[in-house]
mmCIF file as Biopython writes it, N, C-alpha, C and O atoms, coordinates in Angstrom:
data_model
#
loop_
_atom_site.group_PDB
_atom_site.id
_atom_site.type_symbol
_atom_site.label_atom_id
_atom_site.label_alt_id
_atom_site.label_comp_id
_atom_site.label_asym_id
_atom_site.label_entity_id
_atom_site.label_seq_id
_atom_site.pdbx_PDB_ins_code
_atom_site.Cartn_x
_atom_site.Cartn_y
_atom_site.Cartn_z
_atom_site.occupancy
_atom_site.B_iso_or_equiv
_atom_site.auth_seq_id
_atom_site.auth_asym_id
_atom_site.pdbx_PDB_model_num
ATOM 1   N N  . UNK A ? 1  ? 61.391 -18.790 43.961 1.0 0.0 1  A 1 
ATOM 2   C CA . UNK A ? 1  ? 61.820 -18.998 42.601 1.0 0.0 1  A 1 
ATOM 3   C C  . UNK A ? 1  ? 61.056 -20.142 41.935 1.0 0.0 1  A 1 
ATOM 4   O O  . UNK A ? 1  ? 60.821 -20.105 40.727 1.0 0.0 1  A 1 
ATOM 5   N N  . UNK A ? 2  ? 60.673 -21.142 42.695 1.0 0.0 2  A 1 
ATOM 6   C CA . UNK A ? 2  ? 59.937 -22.268 42.140 1.0 0.0 2  A 1 
ATOM 7   C C  . UNK A ? 2  ? 58.542 -21.862 41.686 1.0 0.0 2  A 1 
ATOM 8   O O  . UNK A ? 2  ? 58.036 -22.407 40.705 1.0 0.0 2  A 1 
ATOM 9   N N  . UNK A ? 3  ? 57.913 -20.926 42.371 1.0 0.0 3  A 1 
ATOM 10  C CA . UNK A ? 3  ? 56.578 -20.474 41.981 1.0 0.0 3  A 1 
ATOM 11  C C  . UNK A ? 3  ? 56.625 -19.750 40.652 1.0 0.0 3  A 1 
ATOM 12  O O  . UNK A ? 3  ? 55.714 -19.893 39.836 1.0 0.0 3  A 1 
ATOM 13  N N  . UNK A ? 4  ? 57.674 -18.974 40.422 1.0 0.0 4  A 1 
ATOM 14  C CA . UNK A ? 4  ? 57.810 -18.255 39.155 1.0 0.0 4  A 1 
ATOM 15  C C  . UNK A ? 4  ? 57.994 -19.248 38.003 1.0 0.0 4  A 1 
ATOM 16  O O  . UNK A ? 4  ? 57.402 -19.073 36.938 1.0 0.0 4  A 1 
ATOM 17  N N  . UNK A ? 5  ? 58.796 -20.271 38.206 1.0 0.0 5  A 1 
ATOM 18  C CA . UNK A ? 5  ? 58.991 -21.289 37.167 1.0 0.0 5  A 1 
ATOM 19  C C  . UNK A ? 5  ? 57.695 -22.022 36.861 1.0 0.0 5  A 1 
ATOM 20  O O  . UNK A ? 5  ? 57.407 -22.325 35.704 1.0 0.0 5  A 1 
ATOM 21  N N  . UNK A ? 6  ? 56.923 -22.304 37.886 1.0 0.0 6  A 1 
ATOM 22  C CA . UNK A ? 6  ? 55.641 -22.975 37.680 1.0 0.0 6  A 1 
ATOM 23  C C  . UNK A ? 6  ? 54.676 -22.096 36.898 1.0 0.0 6  A 1 
ATOM 24  O O  . UNK A ? 6  ? 53.958 -22.586 36.027 1.0 0.0 6  A 1 
ATOM 25  N N  . UNK A ? 7  ? 54.653 -20.823 37.196 1.0 0.0 7  A 1 
ATOM 26  C CA . UNK A ? 7  ? 53.776 -19.888 36.472 1.0 0.0 7  A 1 
ATOM 27  C C  . UNK A ? 7  ? 54.199 -19.796 35.009 1.0 0.0 7  A 1 
ATOM 28  O O  . UNK A ? 7  ? 53.350 -19.787 34.118 1.0 0.0 7  A 1 
ATOM 29  N N  . UNK A ? 8  ? 55.498 -19.728 34.758 1.0 0.0 8  A 1 
ATOM 30  C CA . UNK A ? 8  ? 55.995 -19.662 33.379 1.0 0.0 8  A 1 
ATOM 31  C C  . UNK A ? 8  ? 55.625 -20.926 32.612 1.0 0.0 8  A 1 
ATOM 32  O O  . UNK A ? 8  ? 55.191 -20.851 31.462 1.0 0.0 8  A 1 
ATOM 33  N N  . UNK A ? 9  ? 55.791 -22.067 33.231 1.0 0.0 9  A 1 
ATOM 34  C CA . UNK A ? 9  ? 55.430 -23.333 32.587 1.0 0.0 9  A 1 
ATOM 35  C C  . UNK A ? 9  ? 53.938 -23.379 32.275 1.0 0.0 9  A 1 
ATOM 36  O O  . UNK A ? 9  ? 53.546 -23.814 31.192 1.0 0.0 9  A 1 
ATOM 37  N N  . UNK A ? 10 ? 53.108 -22.938 33.205 1.0 0.0 10 A 1 
ATOM 38  C CA . UNK A ? 10 ? 51.659 -22.933 32.978 1.0 0.0 10 A 1 
ATOM 39  C C  . UNK A ? 10 ? 51.263 -21.976 31.855 1.0 0.0 10 A 1 
ATOM 40  O O  . UNK A ? 10 ? 50.351 -22.269 31.082 1.0 0.0 10 A 1 
ATOM 41  N N  . UNK A ? 11 ? 51.945 -20.836 31.764 1.0 0.0 11 A 1 
ATOM 42  C CA . UNK A ? 11 ? 51.660 -19.891 30.681 1.0 0.0 11 A 1 
ATOM 43  C C  . UNK A ? 11 ? 51.999 -20.513 29.332 1.0 0.0 11 A 1 
ATOM 44  O O  . UNK A ? 11 ? 51.222 -20.392 28.385 1.0 0.0 11 A 1 
ATOM 45  N N  . UNK A ? 12 ? 53.155 -21.182 29.229 1.0 0.0 12 A 1 
ATOM 46  C CA . UNK A ? 12 ? 53.542 -21.808 27.973 1.0 0.0 12 A 1 
ATOM 47  C C  . UNK A ? 12 ? 52.626 -22.973 27.610 1.0 0.0 12 A 1 
ATOM 48  O O  . UNK A ? 12 ? 52.320 -23.170 26.434 1.0 0.0 12 A 1 
ATOM 49  N N  . UNK A ? 13 ? 52.191 -23.732 28.580 1.0 0.0 13 A 1 
ATOM 50  C CA . UNK A ? 13 ? 51.242 -24.817 28.312 1.0 0.0 13 A 1 
ATOM 51  C C  . UNK A ? 13 ? 49.923 -24.250 27.812 1.0 0.0 13 A 1 
ATOM 52  O O  . UNK A ? 13 ? 49.312 -24.802 26.897 1.0 0.0 13 A 1 
ATOM 53  N N  . UNK A ? 14 ? 49.488 -23.156 28.406 1.0 0.0 14 A 1 
ATOM 54  C CA . UNK A ? 14 ? 48.250 -22.508 27.967 1.0 0.0 14 A 1 
ATOM 55  C C  . UNK A ? 14 ? 48.392 -21.979 26.541 1.0 0.0 14 A 1 
ATOM 56  O O  . UNK A ? 14 ? 47.464 -22.107 25.743 1.0 0.0 14 A 1 
ATOM 57  N N  . UNK A ? 15 ? 49.547 -21.384 26.209 1.0 0.0 15 A 1 
ATOM 58  C CA . UNK A ? 15 ? 49.769 -20.898 24.846 1.0 0.0 15 A 1 
ATOM 59  C C  . UNK A ? 15 ? 49.782 -22.038 23.836 1.0 0.0 15 A 1 
ATOM 60  O O  . UNK A ? 15 ? 49.244 -21.900 22.738 1.0 0.0 15 A 1 
ATOM 61  N N  . UNK A ? 16 ? 50.388 -23.153 24.198 1.0 0.0 16 A 1 
ATOM 62  C CA . UNK A ? 16 ? 50.384 -24.316 23.316 1.0 0.0 16 A 1 
ATOM 63  C C  . UNK A ? 16 ? 48.967 -24.840 23.121 1.0 0.0 16 A 1 
ATOM 64  O O  . UNK A ? 16 ? 48.596 -25.241 22.018 1.0 0.0 16 A 1 
ATOM 65  N N  . UNK A ? 17 ? 48.187 -24.838 24.173 1.0 0.0 17 A 1 
ATOM 66  C CA . UNK A ? 17 ? 46.792 -25.274 24.080 1.0 0.0 17 A 1 
ATOM 67  C C  . UNK A ? 17 ? 46.018 -24.374 23.121 1.0 0.0 17 A 1 
ATOM 68  O O  . UNK A ? 17 ? 45.241 -24.862 22.300 1.0 0.0 17 A 1 
ATOM 69  N N  . UNK A ? 18 ? 46.226 -23.064 23.222 1.0 0.0 18 A 1 
ATOM 70  C CA . UNK A ? 18 ? 45.545 -22.142 22.318 1.0 0.0 18 A 1 
ATOM 71  C C  . UNK A ? 18 ? 45.965 -22.368 20.869 1.0 0.0 18 A 1 
ATOM 72  O O  . UNK A ? 18 ? 45.137 -22.282 19.962 1.0 0.0 18 A 1 
ATOM 73  N N  . UNK A ? 19 ? 47.243 -22.655 20.650 1.0 0.0 19 A 1 
ATOM 74  C CA . UNK A ? 19 ? 47.701 -22.937 19.292 1.0 0.0 19 A 1 
ATOM 75  C C  . UNK A ? 19 ? 47.054 -24.194 18.727 1.0 0.0 19 A 1 
ATOM 76  O O  . UNK A ? 19 ? 46.659 -24.227 17.562 1.0 0.0 19 A 1 
ATOM 77  N N  . UNK A ? 20 ? 46.948 -25.217 19.549 1.0 0.0 20 A 1 
ATOM 78  C CA . UNK A ? 20 ? 46.353 -26.469 19.085 1.0 0.0 20 A 1 
ATOM 79  C C  . UNK A ? 20 ? 44.876 -26.289 18.779 1.0 0.0 20 A 1 
ATOM 80  O O  . UNK A ? 20 ? 44.375 -26.809 17.782 1.0 0.0 20 A 1 
ATOM 81  N N  . UNK A ? 21 ? 44.181 -25.555 19.634 1.0 0.0 21 A 1 
ATOM 82  C CA . UNK A ? 21 ? 42.747 -25.329 19.418 1.0 0.0 21 A 1 
ATOM 83  C C  . UNK A ? 21 ? 42.511 -24.532 18.131 1.0 0.0 21 A 1 
ATOM 84  O O  . UNK A ? 21 ? 41.578 -24.828 17.384 1.0 0.0 21 A 1 
ATOM 85  N N  . UNK A ? 22 ? 43.340 -23.535 17.871 1.0 0.0 22 A 1 
ATOM 86  C CA . UNK A ? 22 ? 43.147 -22.664 16.706 1.0 0.0 22 A 1 
ATOM 87  C C  . UNK A ? 22 ? 43.945 -23.121 15.489 1.0 0.0 22 A 1 
ATOM 88  O O  . UNK A ? 22 ? 44.096 -22.370 14.526 1.0 0.0 22 A 1 
ATOM 89  N N  . UNK A ? 23 ? 44.448 -24.336 15.531 1.0 0.0 23 A 1 
ATOM 90  C CA . UNK A ? 23 ? 45.280 -24.886 14.459 1.0 0.0 23 A 1 
ATOM 91  C C  . UNK A ? 23 ? 44.557 -24.870 13.112 1.0 0.0 23 A 1 
ATOM 92  O O  . UNK A ? 23 ? 45.128 -24.426 12.115 1.0 0.0 23 A 1 
ATOM 93  N N  . UNK A ? 24 ? 43.340 -25.336 13.068 1.0 0.0 24 A 1 
ATOM 94  C CA . UNK A ? 24 ? 42.603 -25.402 11.810 1.0 0.0 24 A 1 
ATOM 95  C C  . UNK A ? 24 ? 42.157 -24.023 11.341 1.0 0.0 24 A 1 
ATOM 96  O O  . UNK A ? 24 ? 42.003 -23.794 10.142 1.0 0.0 24 A 1 
ATOM 97  N N  . UNK A ? 25 ? 41.949 -23.107 12.277 1.0 0.0 25 A 1 
ATOM 98  C CA . UNK A ? 25 ? 41.602 -21.741 11.885 1.0 0.0 25 A 1 
ATOM 99  C C  . UNK A ? 25 ? 42.768 -21.079 11.164 1.0 0.0 25 A 1 
ATOM 100 O O  . UNK A ? 25 ? 42.566 -20.365 10.181 1.0 0.0 25 A 1 
ATOM 101 N N  . UNK A ? 26 ? 44.003 -21.314 11.649 1.0 0.0 26 A 1 
ATOM 102 C CA . UNK A ? 26 ? 45.179 -20.773 10.979 1.0 0.0 26 A 1 
ATOM 103 C C  . UNK A ? 26 ? 45.334 -21.381 9.597  1.0 0.0 26 A 1 
ATOM 104 O O  . UNK A ? 26 ? 45.647 -20.670 8.642  1.0 0.0 26 A 1 
ATOM 105 N N  . UNK A ? 27 ? 45.124 -22.668 9.477  1.0 0.0 27 A 1 
ATOM 106 C CA . UNK A ? 27 ? 45.260 -23.335 8.186  1.0 0.0 27 A 1 
ATOM 107 C C  . UNK A ? 27 ? 44.214 -22.822 7.202  1.0 0.0 27 A 1 
ATOM 108 O O  . UNK A ? 27 ? 44.503 -22.636 6.020  1.0 0.0 27 A 1 
ATOM 109 N N  . UNK A ? 28 ? 43.016 -22.598 7.688  1.0 0.0 28 A 1 
ATOM 110 C CA . UNK A ? 28 ? 41.960 -22.084 6.815  1.0 0.0 28 A 1 
ATOM 111 C C  . UNK A ? 28 ? 42.241 -20.634 6.422  1.0 0.0 28 A 1 
ATOM 112 O O  . UNK A ? 28 ? 41.999 -20.233 5.284  1.0 0.0 28 A 1 
ATOM 113 N N  . UNK A ? 29 ? 42.752 -19.859 7.368  1.0 0.0 29 A 1 
ATOM 114 C CA . UNK A ? 29 ? 43.073 -18.463 7.091  1.0 0.0 29 A 1 
ATOM 115 C C  . UNK A ? 29 ? 44.179 -18.343 6.046  1.0 0.0 29 A 1 
ATOM 116 O O  . UNK A ? 29 ? 44.094 -17.520 5.135  1.0 0.0 29 A 1 
ATOM 117 N N  . UNK A ? 30 ? 45.204 -19.158 6.181  1.0 0.0 30 A 1 
ATOM 118 C CA . UNK A ? 30 ? 46.333 -19.118 5.257  1.0 0.0 30 A 1 
ATOM 119 C C  . UNK A ? 30 ? 46.135 -19.984 4.018  1.0 0.0 30 A 1 
ATOM 120 O O  . UNK A ? 30 ? 46.917 -19.910 3.071  1.0 0.0 30 A 1 
ATOM 121 N N  . UNK A ? 31 ? 45.087 -20.805 4.030  1.0 0.0 31 A 1 
ATOM 122 C CA . UNK A ? 31 ? 44.757 -21.711 2.933  1.0 0.0 31 A 1 
ATOM 123 C C  . UNK A ? 31 ? 45.947 -22.620 2.589  1.0 0.0 31 A 1 
ATOM 124 O O  . UNK A ? 31 ? 46.343 -22.743 1.430  1.0 0.0 31 A 1 
ATOM 125 N N  . UNK A ? 32 ? 46.497 -23.247 3.625  1.0 0.0 32 A 1 
ATOM 126 C CA . UNK A ? 32 ? 47.633 -24.147 3.463  1.0 0.0 32 A 1 
ATOM 127 C C  . UNK A ? 32 ? 47.148 -25.574 3.691  1.0 0.0 32 A 1 
ATOM 128 O O  . UNK A ? 32 ? 47.099 -26.050 4.825  1.0 0.0 32 A 1 
ATOM 129 N N  . UNK A ? 33 ? 46.796 -26.242 2.615  1.0 0.0 33 A 1 
ATOM 130 C CA . UNK A ? 33 ? 46.299 -27.604 2.684  1.0 0.0 33 A 1 
ATOM 131 C C  . UNK A ? 33 ? 46.999 -28.464 1.648  1.0 0.0 33 A 1 
ATOM 132 O O  . UNK A ? 33 ? 47.435 -27.968 0.609  1.0 0.0 33 A 1 
ATOM 133 N N  . UNK A ? 34 ? 47.103 -29.741 1.930  1.0 0.0 34 A 1 
ATOM 134 C CA . UNK A ? 34 ? 47.560 -30.730 0.960  1.0 0.0 34 A 1 
ATOM 135 C C  . UNK A ? 34 ? 46.324 -31.459 0.465  1.0 0.0 34 A 1 
ATOM 136 O O  . UNK A ? 34 ? 45.657 -32.164 1.222  1.0 0.0 34 A 1 
ATOM 137 N N  . UNK A ? 35 ? 46.031 -31.282 -0.800 1.0 0.0 35 A 1 
ATOM 138 C CA . UNK A ? 35 ? 44.837 -31.902 -1.370 1.0 0.0 35 A 1 
ATOM 139 C C  . UNK A ? 35 ? 45.205 -33.234 -2.014 1.0 0.0 35 A 1 
ATOM 140 O O  . UNK A ? 35 ? 46.178 -33.310 -2.765 1.0 0.0 35 A 1 
ATOM 141 N N  . UNK A ? 36 ? 44.441 -34.280 -1.730 1.0 0.0 36 A 1 
ATOM 142 C CA . UNK A ? 36 ? 44.768 -35.594 -2.301 1.0 0.0 36 A 1 
ATOM 143 C C  . UNK A ? 36 ? 44.542 -35.618 -3.812 1.0 0.0 36 A 1 
ATOM 144 O O  . UNK A ? 36 ? 43.564 -35.065 -4.317 1.0 0.0 36 A 1 
ATOM 145 N N  . UNK A ? 37 ? 45.459 -36.264 -4.520 1.0 0.0 37 A 1 
ATOM 146 C CA . UNK A ? 37 ? 45.311 -36.388 -5.972 1.0 0.0 37 A 1 
ATOM 147 C C  . UNK A ? 37 ? 44.983 -37.813 -6.397 1.0 0.0 37 A 1 
ATOM 148 O O  . UNK A ? 37 ? 44.871 -38.091 -7.591 1.0 0.0 37 A 1 
ATOM 149 N N  . UNK A ? 38 ? 44.829 -38.718 -5.438 1.0 0.0 38 A 1 
ATOM 150 C CA . UNK A ? 38 ? 44.452 -40.120 -5.648 1.0 0.0 38 A 1 
ATOM 151 C C  . UNK A ? 38 ? 45.452 -40.888 -6.510 1.0 0.0 38 A 1 
ATOM 152 O O  . UNK A ? 38 ? 45.158 -41.995 -6.959 1.0 0.0 38 A 1 
ATOM 153 N N  . UNK A ? 39 ? 46.617 -40.315 -6.741 1.0 0.0 39 A 1 
ATOM 154 C CA . UNK A ? 39 ? 47.675 -41.024 -7.454 1.0 0.0 39 A 1 
ATOM 155 C C  . UNK A ? 39 ? 48.811 -41.325 -6.478 1.0 0.0 39 A 1 
ATOM 156 O O  . UNK A ? 39 ? 49.206 -42.480 -6.312 1.0 0.0 39 A 1 
ATOM 157 N N  . UNK A ? 40 ? 49.329 -40.287 -5.838 1.0 0.0 40 A 1 
ATOM 158 C CA . UNK A ? 40 ? 50.444 -40.456 -4.909 1.0 0.0 40 A 1 
ATOM 159 C C  . UNK A ? 40 ? 50.021 -40.324 -3.455 1.0 0.0 40 A 1 
ATOM 160 O O  . UNK A ? 40 ? 50.738 -40.783 -2.567 1.0 0.0 40 A 1 
ATOM 161 N N  . UNK A ? 41 ? 48.894 -39.720 -3.195 1.0 0.0 41 A 1 
ATOM 162 C CA . UNK A ? 41 ? 48.448 -39.471 -1.823 1.0 0.0 41 A 1 
ATOM 163 C C  . UNK A ? 41 ? 47.525 -40.584 -1.347 1.0 0.0 41 A 1 
ATOM 164 O O  . UNK A ? 41 ? 46.707 -41.106 -2.104 1.0 0.0 41 A 1 
ATOM 165 N N  . UNK A ? 42 ? 47.676 -40.933 -0.078 1.0 0.0 42 A 1 
ATOM 166 C CA . UNK A ? 42 ? 46.821 -41.985 0.478  1.0 0.0 42 A 1 
ATOM 167 C C  . UNK A ? 42 ? 45.674 -41.437 1.300  1.0 0.0 42 A 1 
ATOM 168 O O  . UNK A ? 42 ? 44.737 -42.170 1.617  1.0 0.0 42 A 1 
ATOM 169 N N  . UNK A ? 43 ? 45.731 -40.158 1.652  1.0 0.0 43 A 1 
ATOM 170 C CA . UNK A ? 43 ? 44.643 -39.607 2.451  1.0 0.0 43 A 1 
ATOM 171 C C  . UNK A ? 43 ? 43.489 -39.202 1.553  1.0 0.0 43 A 1 
ATOM 172 O O  . UNK A ? 43 ? 43.665 -38.946 0.362  1.0 0.0 43 A 1 
ATOM 173 N N  . UNK A ? 44 ? 42.299 -39.148 2.149  1.0 0.0 44 A 1 
ATOM 174 C CA . UNK A ? 44 ? 41.088 -38.862 1.388  1.0 0.0 44 A 1 
ATOM 175 C C  . UNK A ? 44 ? 40.699 -37.394 1.507  1.0 0.0 44 A 1 
ATOM 176 O O  . UNK A ? 44 ? 40.333 -36.764 0.515  1.0 0.0 44 A 1 
ATOM 177 N N  . UNK A ? 45 ? 40.776 -36.853 2.709  1.0 0.0 45 A 1 
ATOM 178 C CA . UNK A ? 45 ? 40.396 -35.456 2.946  1.0 0.0 45 A 1 
ATOM 179 C C  . UNK A ? 45 ? 41.616 -34.555 2.810  1.0 0.0 45 A 1 
ATOM 180 O O  . UNK A ? 45 ? 42.757 -35.010 2.890  1.0 0.0 45 A 1 
ATOM 181 N N  . UNK A ? 46 ? 41.351 -33.265 2.603  1.0 0.0 46 A 1 
ATOM 182 C CA . UNK A ? 46 ? 42.474 -32.343 2.557  1.0 0.0 46 A 1 
ATOM 183 C C  . UNK A ? 46 ? 43.076 -32.214 3.957  1.0 0.0 46 A 1 
ATOM 184 O O  . UNK A ? 46 ? 42.353 -32.210 4.953  1.0 0.0 46 A 1 
ATOM 185 N N  . UNK A ? 47 ? 44.403 -32.110 4.021  1.0 0.0 47 A 1 
ATOM 186 C CA . UNK A ? 47 ? 45.139 -32.143 5.271  1.0 0.0 47 A 1 
ATOM 187 C C  . UNK A ? 47 ? 45.959 -30.867 5.405  1.0 0.0 47 A 1 
ATOM 188 O O  . UNK A ? 47 ? 46.565 -30.408 4.437  1.0 0.0 47 A 1 
ATOM 189 N N  . UNK A ? 48 ? 45.977 -30.302 6.595  1.0 0.0 48 A 1 
ATOM 190 C CA . UNK A ? 48 ? 46.735 -29.088 6.838  1.0 0.0 48 A 1 
ATOM 191 C C  . UNK A ? 48 ? 48.231 -29.371 6.835  1.0 0.0 48 A 1 
ATOM 192 O O  . UNK A ? 48 ? 48.675 -30.434 7.268  1.0 0.0 48 A 1 
ATOM 193 N N  . UNK A ? 49 ? 48.998 -28.411 6.343  1.0 0.0 49 A 1 
ATOM 194 C CA . UNK A ? 49 ? 50.447 -28.549 6.292  1.0 0.0 49 A 1 
ATOM 195 C C  . UNK A ? 49 ? 51.137 -27.827 7.447  1.0 0.0 49 A 1 
ATOM 196 O O  . UNK A ? 49 ? 52.359 -27.678 7.429  1.0 0.0 49 A 1 
ATOM 197 N N  . UNK A ? 50 ? 50.393 -27.381 8.439  1.0 0.0 50 A 1 
ATOM 198 C CA . UNK A ? 50 ? 50.968 -26.628 9.549  1.0 0.0 50 A 1 
ATOM 199 C C  . UNK A ? 50 ? 51.352 -27.494 10.735 1.0 0.0 50 A 1 
ATOM 200 O O  . UNK A ? 50 ? 51.737 -26.955 11.772 1.0 0.0 50 A 1 
ATOM 201 N N  . UNK A ? 51 ? 51.266 -28.799 10.628 1.0 0.0 51 A 1 
ATOM 202 C CA . UNK A ? 51 ? 51.570 -29.678 11.751 1.0 0.0 51 A 1 
ATOM 203 C C  . UNK A ? 51 ? 53.011 -29.579 12.207 1.0 0.0 51 A 1 
ATOM 204 O O  . UNK A ? 51 ? 53.275 -29.537 13.409 1.0 0.0 51 A 1 
ATOM 205 N N  . UNK A ? 52 ? 53.947 -29.542 11.273 1.0 0.0 52 A 1 
ATOM 206 C CA . UNK A ? 52 ? 55.356 -29.414 11.628 1.0 0.0 52 A 1 
ATOM 207 C C  . UNK A ? 52 ? 55.652 -28.083 12.289 1.0 0.0 52 A 1 
ATOM 208 O O  . UNK A ? 52 ? 56.465 -28.008 13.211 1.0 0.0 52 A 1 
ATOM 209 N N  . UNK A ? 53 ? 54.999 -27.041 11.823 1.0 0.0 53 A 1 
ATOM 210 C CA . UNK A ? 53 ? 55.170 -25.723 12.422 1.0 0.0 53 A 1 
ATOM 211 C C  . UNK A ? 53 ? 54.661 -25.713 13.850 1.0 0.0 53 A 1 
ATOM 212 O O  . UNK A ? 53 ? 55.282 -25.117 14.729 1.0 0.0 53 A 1 
ATOM 213 N N  . UNK A ? 54 ? 53.544 -26.364 14.084 1.0 0.0 54 A 1 
ATOM 214 C CA . UNK A ? 54 ? 52.983 -26.427 15.435 1.0 0.0 54 A 1 
ATOM 215 C C  . UNK A ? 54 ? 53.903 -27.196 16.378 1.0 0.0 54 A 1 
ATOM 216 O O  . UNK A ? 54 ? 54.076 -26.802 17.531 1.0 0.0 54 A 1 
ATOM 217 N N  . UNK A ? 55 ? 54.484 -28.269 15.908 1.0 0.0 55 A 1 
ATOM 218 C CA . UNK A ? 55 ? 55.430 -29.041 16.727 1.0 0.0 55 A 1 
ATOM 219 C C  . UNK A ? 55 ? 56.673 -28.206 17.014 1.0 0.0 55 A 1 
ATOM 220 O O  . UNK A ? 55 ? 57.170 -28.210 18.140 1.0 0.0 55 A 1 
ATOM 221 N N  . UNK A ? 56 ? 57.180 -27.494 16.019 1.0 0.0 56 A 1 
ATOM 222 C CA . UNK A ? 56 ? 58.355 -26.652 16.210 1.0 0.0 56 A 1 
ATOM 223 C C  . UNK A ? 56 ? 58.094 -25.564 17.249 1.0 0.0 56 A 1 
ATOM 224 O O  . UNK A ? 56 ? 58.931 -25.330 18.121 1.0 0.0 56 A 1 
ATOM 225 N N  . UNK A ? 57 ? 56.951 -24.900 17.167 1.0 0.0 57 A 1 
ATOM 226 C CA . UNK A ? 57 ? 56.607 -23.852 18.134 1.0 0.0 57 A 1 
ATOM 227 C C  . UNK A ? 57 ? 56.487 -24.437 19.529 1.0 0.0 57 A 1 
ATOM 228 O O  . UNK A ? 57 ? 56.917 -23.804 20.493 1.0 0.0 57 A 1 
ATOM 229 N N  . UNK A ? 58 ? 55.921 -25.615 19.663 1.0 0.0 58 A 1 
ATOM 230 C CA . UNK A ? 58 ? 55.812 -26.256 20.971 1.0 0.0 58 A 1 
ATOM 231 C C  . UNK A ? 58 ? 57.183 -26.583 21.551 1.0 0.0 58 A 1 
ATOM 232 O O  . UNK A ? 58 ? 57.403 -26.426 22.752 1.0 0.0 58 A 1 
ATOM 233 N N  . UNK A ? 59 ? 58.099 -27.033 20.710 1.0 0.0 59 A 1 
ATOM 234 C CA . UNK A ? 59 ? 59.461 -27.326 21.188 1.0 0.0 59 A 1 
ATOM 235 C C  . UNK A ? 59 ? 60.172 -26.047 21.618 1.0 0.0 59 A 1 
ATOM 236 O O  . UNK A ? 59 ? 60.864 -26.031 22.636 1.0 0.0 59 A 1 
ATOM 237 N N  . UNK A ? 60 ? 60.001 -24.973 20.843 1.0 0.0 60 A 1 
ATOM 238 C CA . UNK A ? 60 ? 60.618 -23.704 21.213 1.0 0.0 60 A 1 
ATOM 239 C C  . UNK A ? 60 ? 60.062 -23.203 22.528 1.0 0.0 60 A 1 
ATOM 240 O O  . UNK A ? 60 ? 60.820 -22.721 23.369 1.0 0.0 60 A 1 
ATOM 241 N N  . UNK A ? 61 ? 58.760 -23.303 22.728 1.0 0.0 61 A 1 
ATOM 242 C CA . UNK A ? 61 ? 58.160 -22.896 24.006 1.0 0.0 61 A 1 
ATOM 243 C C  . UNK A ? 61 ? 58.707 -23.726 25.154 1.0 0.0 61 A 1 
ATOM 244 O O  . UNK A ? 61 ? 58.936 -23.198 26.243 1.0 0.0 61 A 1 
ATOM 245 N N  . UNK A ? 62 ? 58.917 -24.998 24.933 1.0 0.0 62 A 1 
ATOM 246 C CA . UNK A ? 62 ? 59.381 -25.857 26.018 1.0 0.0 62 A 1 
ATOM 247 C C  . UNK A ? 62 ? 60.835 -25.562 26.406 1.0 0.0 62 A 1 
ATOM 248 O O  . UNK A ? 62 ? 61.222 -25.816 27.546 1.0 0.0 62 A 1 
ATOM 249 N N  . UNK A ? 63 ? 61.648 -25.032 25.487 1.0 0.0 63 A 1 
ATOM 250 C CA . UNK A ? 63 ? 63.021 -24.689 25.818 1.0 0.0 63 A 1 
ATOM 251 C C  . UNK A ? 63 ? 63.128 -23.441 26.683 1.0 0.0 63 A 1 
ATOM 252 O O  . UNK A ? 63 ? 64.097 -23.275 27.424 1.0 0.0 63 A 1 
ATOM 253 N N  . UNK A ? 64 ? 62.131 -22.564 26.588 1.0 0.0 64 A 1 
ATOM 254 C CA . UNK A ? 64 ? 62.130 -21.376 27.435 1.0 0.0 64 A 1 
ATOM 255 C C  . UNK A ? 64 ? 61.762 -21.776 28.846 1.0 0.0 64 A 1 
ATOM 256 O O  . UNK A ? 64 ? 61.700 -20.924 29.733 1.0 0.0 64 A 1 
#
């Protein structure tokens, strides 16, 4: 039973790794960016808004 749990954990870690690697590709595909307006924003470059979604998916994977 311990080997099965280890395999499941490794699969979820691998899926999270793939999500992190392809994070910017998803943002570019969906065109979900926060563009700085130099009035209220402090960042200089456009920033992806999918960070919270990526954290949520990682937490859901970890609960399984």
